[in-house]
C-alpha positions as CSV (number, residue, x, y, z in Angstrom):
1,M,69.7,-71.8,5.2
2,S,66.6,-70.2,4.0
3,G,63.2,-71.0,2.4
4,D,62.4,-71.0,-1.3
5,N,60.1,-68.0,-1.0
6,G,61.2,-64.6,-2.3
7,V,62.9,-63.5,0.9
8,G,65.3,-66.3,1.2
9,T,68.2,-64.7,-0.6
10,Q,68.0,-61.6,1.8
11,I,68.2,-63.9,4.8
12,L,71.1,-65.9,3.4
13,L,73.1,-62.8,2.7
14,A,72.3,-61.4,6.1
15,F,73.8,-64.6,7.7
16,N,76.7,-64.9,5.4
17,K,78.2,-61.4,6.1
18,Y,78.9,-62.5,9.6
19,E,82.1,-64.4,10.5
20,H,81.7,-68.2,10.6
21,V,81.3,-69.3,14.2
22,D,80.4,-72.6,15.8
23,F,79.9,-73.9,19.3
24,D,83.5,-75.2,19.5
25,L,84.6,-71.4,19.6
26,Y,82.2,-70.6,22.4
27,Q,83.6,-70.5,25.9
28,P,80.4,-71.2,28.2
29,G,81.7,-70.3,31.6
30,E,78.6,-70.4,33.7
31,N,76.4,-70.8,30.5
32,Q,76.9,-74.5,30.0
33,Q,73.3,-75.2,30.5
34,V,72.5,-72.8,27.7
35,L,74.9,-74.5,25.4
36,Q,73.5,-77.9,26.1
37,H,70.0,-76.7,25.5
38,L,70.8,-75.2,22.1
39,Q,72.4,-78.4,21.1
40,N,69.2,-80.2,22.1
41,V,67.3,-77.8,19.8
42,I,69.4,-78.9,16.8
43,S,68.9,-82.5,17.6
44,G,65.2,-81.9,17.6
45,E,64.7,-82.8,21.3
46,D,63.0,-79.6,22.1
47,H,60.6,-77.6,19.8
48,K,59.9,-74.8,22.2
49,N,61.0,-71.2,21.8
50,V,64.2,-69.9,23.4
51,Y,64.8,-66.3,24.7
52,L,68.4,-65.5,25.4
53,W,69.2,-62.2,27.2
54,G,72.2,-60.6,28.8
55,Q,74.5,-57.5,28.6
56,A,76.7,-56.8,25.6
57,G,79.6,-59.1,25.2
58,T,78.0,-62.2,26.8
59,G,78.0,-64.1,23.5
60,K,74.3,-63.9,22.5
61,S,74.9,-63.4,18.8
62,H,77.7,-65.9,18.8
63,L,75.4,-68.6,20.1
64,L,72.7,-67.7,17.7
65,Q,75.1,-67.8,14.7
66,A,76.7,-71.0,16.0
67,L,73.3,-72.6,16.2
68,C,72.8,-71.6,12.6
69,T,76.2,-73.1,11.6
70,E,75.2,-76.4,13.4
71,A,71.8,-76.5,11.7
72,A,73.3,-75.9,8.3
73,R,75.7,-78.8,8.9
74,A,72.6,-80.9,9.8
75,E,71.1,-79.8,6.5
76,L,68.2,-78.0,8.2
77,K,66.5,-75.1,6.3
78,I,66.9,-72.0,8.8
79,A,66.6,-68.3,8.9
80,Y,68.9,-65.8,10.8
81,V,67.6,-62.3,10.9
82,P,69.9,-59.6,12.3
83,L,67.4,-57.1,13.7
84,L,70.2,-54.5,14.2
85,D,69.8,-54.2,10.4
86,A,66.0,-53.8,10.6
87,D,66.2,-50.2,9.3
88,T,67.4,-51.6,6.1
89,L,65.2,-54.7,6.1
90,S,61.5,-55.1,5.5
91,P,59.2,-56.9,8.0
92,Q,57.8,-58.6,4.9
93,M,60.8,-61.0,5.0
94,L,59.3,-62.8,7.9
95,L,56.6,-64.1,5.8
96,G,56.7,-67.9,5.1
97,L,59.5,-68.6,7.6
98,E,57.2,-71.0,9.4
99,Q,58.1,-73.4,6.6
100,L,61.7,-73.6,7.9
101,A,63.0,-75.9,10.6
102,L,64.5,-73.1,12.7
103,V,64.1,-69.3,13.0
104,C,66.6,-67.0,14.8
105,L,65.9,-63.2,15.5
106,D,69.1,-61.5,16.8
107,D,68.7,-58.3,19.0
108,I,64.9,-57.9,19.2
109,D,65.3,-54.8,21.4
110,H,66.3,-53.0,18.3
111,I,62.7,-53.0,16.8
112,A,61.1,-51.9,20.1
113,G,58.6,-49.1,19.3
114,N,58.5,-50.0,15.6
115,S,54.9,-51.1,15.3
116,E,55.3,-52.6,11.9
117,W,58.2,-54.8,12.9
118,E,56.5,-55.6,16.3
119,Q,53.3,-56.7,14.6
120,A,55.4,-58.8,12.1
121,V,57.3,-60.6,14.8
122,F,54.1,-61.2,16.8
123,H,52.4,-62.9,13.9
124,L,55.6,-64.8,13.1
125,Y,55.6,-66.1,16.7
126,N,52.1,-67.5,16.3
127,R,52.7,-69.1,12.9
128,L,55.9,-70.8,14.2
129,R,54.1,-72.0,17.3
130,D,51.4,-73.5,15.2
131,A,54.0,-75.2,13.0
132,Q,56.0,-76.4,16.0
133,T,59.1,-74.6,14.6
134,P,61.4,-73.3,17.3
135,L,62.0,-69.5,17.4
136,L,65.2,-68.3,19.1
137,I,65.5,-64.7,20.1
138,T,68.3,-62.6,21.8
139,A,68.0,-59.4,23.7
140,R,69.8,-57.3,26.2
141,H,66.8,-57.2,28.4
142,S,64.7,-59.9,30.2
143,P,61.1,-60.4,28.9
144,R,59.8,-58.4,31.9
145,G,62.3,-55.5,31.3
146,S,61.9,-55.5,27.5
147,P,61.3,-52.2,25.7
148,I,58.9,-54.0,23.2
149,Q,55.7,-52.1,23.3
150,L,53.2,-54.5,21.8
151,P,51.6,-56.2,24.8
152,D,50.6,-59.4,23.0
153,L,54.2,-59.8,21.7
154,L,55.7,-58.8,25.1
155,S,53.7,-61.5,26.9
156,R,54.8,-64.2,24.4
157,L,58.5,-63.5,25.0
158,A,58.4,-65.3,28.4
159,W,56.2,-68.2,27.4
160,D,58.8,-70.8,26.9
161,H,62.6,-71.1,27.7
162,V,64.3,-68.0,29.1
163,F,68.0,-68.0,29.6
164,H,70.0,-65.2,31.4
165,L,73.6,-65.3,29.9
166,Q,76.2,-64.5,32.5
167,S,79.5,-62.7,31.8
168,L,82.6,-64.7,31.8
169,D,84.9,-64.5,34.8
170,E,88.7,-63.8,34.2
171,R,89.7,-67.4,33.7
172,S,86.9,-68.2,31.1
173,S,87.6,-64.8,29.4
174,L,91.3,-65.8,29.0
175,L,90.3,-69.2,27.6
176,A,87.8,-67.6,25.2
177,L,90.6,-65.3,23.9
178,Q,92.9,-68.2,23.4
179,K,90.3,-70.2,21.5
180,R,89.8,-67.2,19.3
181,A,93.5,-66.9,18.6
182,Q,93.7,-70.6,17.9
183,S,91.0,-70.3,15.4
184,R,92.9,-67.6,13.6
185,G,96.0,-69.7,13.5
186,F,98.2,-68.5,16.3
187,E,98.9,-69.1,19.9
188,L,98.1,-66.5,22.6
189,S,100.2,-66.9,25.8
190,D,98.5,-66.6,29.2
191,E,100.7,-63.5,29.9
192,V,99.5,-61.6,26.8
193,A,95.9,-62.6,27.4
194,R,95.9,-61.4,31.0
195,Y,97.5,-58.1,29.8
196,L,94.6,-57.6,27.3
197,L,92.1,-58.4,30.1
198,K,93.6,-55.6,32.2
199,R,93.9,-53.1,29.4
200,V,90.7,-53.7,27.3
201,A,87.1,-53.5,28.6
202,R,85.8,-56.9,29.7
203,D,83.5,-57.2,26.8
204,M,84.2,-60.3,24.8
205,H,82.9,-58.6,21.6
206,N,85.2,-55.8,22.1
207,L,88.1,-58.1,23.3
208,F,87.7,-60.2,20.1
209,Q,87.9,-57.1,17.8
210,V,91.0,-55.9,19.5
211,L,92.6,-59.5,19.3
212,D,91.8,-59.5,15.6
213,K,93.4,-56.1,14.9
214,L,96.5,-57.2,16.9
215,D,96.7,-60.3,14.8
216,R,96.6,-58.3,11.7
217,A,99.2,-55.9,13.0
218,S,101.5,-58.8,14.0
219,L,101.3,-60.3,10.6
220,I,102.2,-56.9,8.9
221,A,105.1,-56.4,11.3
222,K,106.1,-60.1,11.2
223,K,106.2,-60.0,15.0
224,K,104.7,-62.3,17.6
225,L,102.2,-60.9,20.1
226,T,104.3,-60.2,23.0
227,I,103.5,-57.8,25.8
228,P,105.9,-55.1,24.6
229,F,104.5,-55.4,21.1
230,V,100.9,-55.2,22.2
231,K,101.6,-52.4,24.6
232,S,103.2,-50.4,21.8
233,L,99.9,-50.9,19.7
234,L,97.5,-50.2,22.4
235,D,99.4,-47.0,23.3
């Protein structure tokens, strides 16, 4: 999933520390168009850049990591750079990425105001565009509302495809929880899923973390996830 230059190992490790995810685990809700477009990127039907934005818990990182999973299955050379870790990474790691088939930058808002990182991403953007290599970016803000300070980079964020990810409604959130549970090897009833949606903030990232903790607790206690059991753990 990385190039053969010196930064490849860093990128590979950065991606592998995240949980394995794919498109099958994503519940699109109103984001079906986004899901379809990303699948077209994998198939090579669209080489333009993609900017995904939305509030926390709308699945931005999930989609980016799922895209990397699918690209790896297709034996494409890719890079996934989690910019939340930018403080411990070097902007130099972006050099040479134009040789790859796909580059993903997660959480670009995190480098806002860091001139070295902003310049590095700006130059990467230009190199990738010349090479017709798709760049996929996630952010909490729209291009117009982005805190990025470098004017030239800011203008480029809106050049190609921009998608605003919508939060899931209650039914889609319930299905997403059940997909997550199934991927971990257990069934989550509608009743327990609805109880979690009422008790836990409607943020899918937070809900998934709570569900994973409940799963581990149920394995230790050798009990099924019933409402009384879940209630005792949450209380």
